[in-house]
C-alpha atoms as a printed R data frame, in Angstrom:
    type eleno elety resid chain resno      x      y       z
1   ATOM     1    CA   MET     A     1 -0.407  0.169   0.024
2   ATOM     2    CA   SER     A     2  3.380  2.354   1.101
3   ATOM     3    CA   LYS     A     3  4.532  1.637  -3.107
4   ATOM     4    CA   ARG     A     4  0.319  2.615  -4.027
5   ATOM     5    CA   LEU     A     5  0.122  5.969  -2.004
6   ATOM     6    CA   THR     A     6  3.947  6.984  -3.008
7   ATOM     7    CA   ALA     A     7  2.818  7.123  -7.435
8   ATOM     8    CA   VAL     A     8 -0.137  8.537  -6.058
9   ATOM     9    CA   VAL     A     9  1.457 11.394  -4.790
10  ATOM    10    CA   ALA     A    10  3.940 11.136  -7.048
11  ATOM    11    CA   GLY     A    11  1.130 11.013  -9.677
12  ATOM    12    CA   ALA     A    12 -0.506 14.153  -8.188
13  ATOM    13    CA   VAL     A    13  2.492 16.429  -8.264
14  ATOM    14    CA   ILE     A    14  3.948 15.731 -11.676
15  ATOM    15    CA   THR     A    15  0.107 16.809 -12.498
16  ATOM    16    CA   GLY     A    16  0.528 19.715 -10.041
17  ATOM    17    CA   VAL     A    17  3.385 20.992 -11.798
18  ATOM    18    CA   LEU     A    18  2.930 19.936 -15.364
19  ATOM    19    CA   ALA     A    19 -0.877 22.235 -14.934
20  ATOM    20    CA   VAL     A    20  1.251 25.666 -13.423
21  ATOM    21    CA   GLY     A    21  4.160 25.040 -15.907
22  ATOM    22    CA   SER     A    22  1.359 25.520 -19.138
23  ATOM    23    CA   TRP     A    23 -0.605 28.311 -16.924
24  ATOM    24    CA   ALA     A    24  2.262 30.140 -17.047
25  ATOM    25    CA   GLY     A    25  3.317 29.224 -21.013
26  ATOM    26    CA   TYR     A    26 -0.258 30.549 -21.767
27  ATOM    27    CA   GLN     A    27  0.315 33.888 -19.430
28  ATOM    28    CA   HIS     A    28  3.131 34.283 -21.581
29  ATOM    29    CA   PHE     A    29  1.905 33.980 -24.214
30  ATOM    30    CA   THR     A    30 -1.032 36.193 -24.407
31  ATOM    31    CA   GLU     A    31  0.061 38.938 -22.295
32  ATOM    32    CA   PRO     A    32  0.426 42.027 -24.311
33  ATOM    33    CA   THR     A    33  3.923 43.466 -25.389
34  ATOM    34    CA   THR     A    34  4.519 46.215 -25.192
35  ATOM    35    CA   ARG     A    35  7.751 45.796 -27.851
36  ATOM    36    CA   THR     A    36  7.031 46.033 -31.699
37  ATOM    37    CA   GLU     A    37  9.719 44.040 -33.704
38  ATOM    38    CA   VAL     A    38  9.578 44.703 -37.328
39  ATOM    39    CA   LEU     A    39 10.713 42.819 -39.716
40  ATOM    40    CA   ARG     A    40 11.912 44.062 -42.930
41  ATOM    41    CA   GLY     A    41 14.486 43.066 -45.941
42  ATOM    42    CA   TYR     A    42 16.105 46.297 -45.742
43  ATOM    43    CA   ASP     A    43 18.182 48.242 -42.951
44  ATOM    44    CA   ALA     A    44 15.657 51.259 -42.060
45  ATOM    45    CA   TYR     A    45 18.026 53.249 -40.714
46  ATOM    46    CA   ASP     A    46 20.279 53.390 -43.805
47  ATOM    47    CA   PRO     A    47 19.178 55.634 -46.818
48  ATOM    48    CA   ALA     A    48 20.889 53.466 -49.374
49  ATOM    49    CA   SER     A    49 18.481 50.094 -48.036
50  ATOM    50    CA   THR     A    50 15.756 52.475 -47.963
51  ATOM    51    CA   ALA     A    51 15.445 54.138 -51.027
52  ATOM    52    CA   PRO     A    52 14.711 51.538 -53.249
53  ATOM    53    CA   GLU     A    53 11.851 49.973 -50.905
54  ATOM    54    CA   ALA     A    54 10.735 53.756 -51.084
55  ATOM    55    CA   GLU     A    55  7.527 54.370 -53.808
56  ATOM    56    CA   ALA     A    56  8.580 58.627 -53.031
57  ATOM    57    CA   VAL     A    57 11.231 60.122 -51.797
58  ATOM    58    CA   PHE     A    58 10.873 63.651 -51.549
59  ATOM    59    CA   THR     A    59 12.171 67.245 -49.082
60  ATOM    60    CA   GLY     A    60  8.842 68.193 -47.388
61  ATOM    61    CA   ARG     A    61  8.242 70.929 -45.386
62  ATOM    62    CA   VAL     A    62  6.110 70.223 -42.157
63  ATOM    63    CA   ALA     A    63  2.974 72.028 -42.520
64  ATOM    64    CA   LYS     A    64  1.741 70.795 -38.726
65  ATOM    65    CA   TYR     A    65  1.821 67.810 -36.349
66  ATOM    66    CA   GLU     A    66 -2.521 66.117 -36.994
67  ATOM    67    CA   GLU     A    67 -3.197 63.366 -34.640
68  ATOM    68    CA   GLN     A    68 -1.779 60.185 -33.153
69  ATOM    69    CA   ARG     A    69 -3.723 57.018 -34.036
70  ATOM    70    CA   ASP     A    70 -3.465 53.901 -34.334
71  ATOM    71    CA   VAL     A    71 -2.496 52.522 -38.046
72  ATOM    72    CA   ASP     A    72 -2.345 48.991 -38.920
73  ATOM    73    CA   GLY     A    73 -1.571 48.434 -34.914
74  ATOM    74    CA   VAL     A    74  1.537 51.087 -34.902
75  ATOM    75    CA   THR     A    75  0.740 54.422 -32.940
76  ATOM    76    CA   GLN     A    76  1.998 56.659 -35.181
77  ATOM    77    CA   ASP     A    77  2.681 60.426 -35.863
78  ATOM    78    CA   ILE     A    78  0.524 62.235 -39.028
79  ATOM    79    CA   TYR     A    79  1.521 65.098 -40.182
80  ATOM    80    CA   ARG     A    80  1.253 67.668 -42.986
81  ATOM    81    CA   VAL     A    81  3.631 67.724 -45.107
82  ATOM    82    CA   ASP     A    82  4.213 70.196 -48.133
83  ATOM    83    CA   ILE     A    83  6.501 68.254 -51.254
84  ATOM    84    CA   VAL     A    84  9.525 71.033 -51.721
85  ATOM    85    CA   SER     A    85 11.266 68.790 -54.137
86  ATOM    86    CA   LEU     A    86 11.417 65.815 -55.192
87  ATOM    87    CA   LEU     A    87 13.675 62.983 -55.761
88  ATOM    88    CA   ARG     A    88 11.956 60.156 -56.425
89  ATOM    89    CA   GLY     A    89  8.160 59.861 -56.956
90  ATOM    90    CA   ASN     A    90  5.276 61.569 -58.672
91  ATOM    91    CA   LEU     A    91  3.633 63.130 -55.691
92  ATOM    92    CA   ARG     A    92  2.778 67.117 -55.660
93  ATOM    93    CA   GLY     A    93  1.378 69.654 -53.384
94  ATOM    94    CA   ALA     A    94  0.683 68.818 -49.848
95  ATOM    95    CA   VAL     A    95  0.553 64.723 -48.180
96  ATOM    96    CA   ARG     A    96 -0.054 63.369 -44.618
97  ATOM    97    CA   VAL     A    97  2.836 61.206 -43.751
98  ATOM    98    CA   THR     A    98  2.290 58.840 -41.428
99  ATOM    99    CA   TYR     A    99  5.920 57.979 -38.475
100 ATOM   100    CA   ALA     A   100  6.219 55.589 -35.982
101 ATOM   101    CA   PRO     A   101 10.261 55.887 -35.269
102 ATOM   102    CA   GLU     A   102 11.069 51.949 -33.515
103 ATOM   103    CA   ARG     A   103 13.622 54.262 -30.939
104 ATOM   104    CA   GLU     A   104 12.279 56.115 -27.279
105 ATOM   105    CA   PRO     A   105 12.148 58.655 -27.460
106 ATOM   106    CA   ARG     A   106  9.351 58.852 -29.844
107 ATOM   107    CA   PRO     A   107  9.987 63.007 -30.641
108 ATOM   108    CA   ARG     A   108  7.955 64.856 -33.258
109 ATOM   109    CA   LEU     A   109  8.940 66.431 -35.782
110 ATOM   110    CA   ALA     A   110  9.327 70.770 -35.530
111 ATOM   111    CA   ALA     A   111  6.244 72.278 -37.875
112 ATOM   112    CA   GLY     A   112  7.683 74.754 -40.739
113 ATOM   113    CA   SER     A   113 11.221 72.292 -40.416
114 ATOM   114    CA   THR     A   114 12.479 70.439 -44.053
115 ATOM   115    CA   TYR     A   115 13.328 67.028 -43.717
116 ATOM   116    CA   VAL     A   116 13.856 64.217 -46.835
117 ATOM   117    CA   PHE     A   117 11.097 61.620 -46.529
118 ATOM   118    CA   ALA     A   118 11.237 58.060 -47.673
119 ATOM   119    CA   THR     A   119  7.484 57.354 -48.284
120 ATOM   120    CA   ARG     A   120  5.338 54.080 -49.201
121 ATOM   121    CA   ALA     A   121  1.544 55.647 -49.735
122 ATOM   122    CA   TRP     A   122 -1.068 53.628 -47.432
123 ATOM   123    CA   PRO     A   123 -4.016 51.340 -48.720
124 ATOM   124    CA   ASP     A   124 -6.079 54.134 -48.025
125 ATOM   125    CA   THR     A   125 -4.235 57.006 -48.915
126 ATOM   126    CA   ALA     A   126 -7.229 59.692 -48.171
127 ATOM   127    CA   LYS     A   127 -7.596 58.308 -44.396
128 ATOM   128    CA   ASP     A   128 -3.774 57.302 -43.648
129 ATOM   129    CA   GLY     A   129 -1.485 59.019 -46.142
130 ATOM   130    CA   TYR     A   130  2.181 57.969 -47.005
131 ATOM   131    CA   ALA     A   131  4.470 55.439 -45.122
132 ATOM   132    CA   GLN     A   132  7.594 56.629 -43.898
133 ATOM   133    CA   LEU     A   133  9.922 54.083 -44.129
134 ATOM   134    CA   TYR     A   134 13.403 55.638 -43.073
135 ATOM   135    CA   GLN     A   135 14.368 55.139 -39.322
136 ATOM   136    CA   GLY     A   136 17.287 56.683 -38.986
137 ATOM   137    CA   PRO     A   137 18.121 60.889 -37.377
138 ATOM   138    CA   MET     A   138 14.942 63.314 -38.865
139 ATOM   139    CA   GLN     A   139 16.858 65.705 -38.286
140 ATOM   140    CA   PRO     A   140 16.536 68.777 -40.568
141 ATOM   141    CA   VAL     A   141 17.949 68.674 -44.322
142 ATOM   142    CA   THR     A   142 21.524 69.252 -44.825
143 ATOM   143    CA   ASP     A   143 23.577 69.690 -48.368
144 ATOM   144    CA   THR     A   144 24.925 66.516 -47.280
145 ATOM   145    CA   GLU     A   145 22.252 64.906 -46.445
146 ATOM   146    CA   LEU     A   146 20.289 65.788 -49.612
147 ATOM   147    CA   ALA     A   147 23.293 64.523 -51.450
148 ATOM   148    CA   THR     A   148 23.024 61.122 -50.007
149 ATOM   149    CA   TRP     A   149 18.952 60.414 -50.269
150 ATOM   150    CA   LYS     A   150 19.737 62.183 -54.165
151 ATOM   151    CA   ARG     A   151 22.263 59.210 -54.584
152 ATOM   152    CA   ALA     A   152 19.812 56.862 -53.171
153 ATOM   153    CA   ALA     A   153 17.031 58.019 -54.783
154 ATOM   154    CA   ALA     A   154 19.066 57.563 -58.387
155 ATOM   155    CA   LEU     A   155 19.236 53.457 -57.258
156 ATOM   156    CA   PRO     A   156 16.572 50.611 -58.928
157 ATOM   157    CA   THR     A   157 13.467 50.093 -56.777
158 ATOM   158    CA   THR     A   158 13.164 46.851 -55.587
159 ATOM   159    CA   PRO     A   159 10.542 44.776 -56.933
160 ATOM   160    CA   GLU     A   160  8.115 43.774 -55.545
């Protein structure tokens, strides 16, 4: 009887360990994550790698910050941007650009400043505009940076 009781207790302990382990694993996979990983086939921090992925590369003056909202599961800052010069693509006038910097802190683009944008259209451009693909530092454009982007924009586009 002692062996039988030992077997029952061992079975109960094993069952309990499996139940607790399963519950912990379940919680690990169902808890919301705070970090977003983005998988892409290019280096979003390098103009020469980003420009071939972009439909449009342009310098644009930020007219205003419009809002922050969720676009395809990612919190995006949305800006109204006046196109100053076009390096690639056929955009004209003013466009909405969504920008979601991957690194913290998430600085806002300054209204009135001119930046280089490398973008791809969202499915609904009227609502969501164009996604900023480049994730490197967004600083007001300089002659050196503009020359770098001109060379990058001249590279062939990446086939889809």
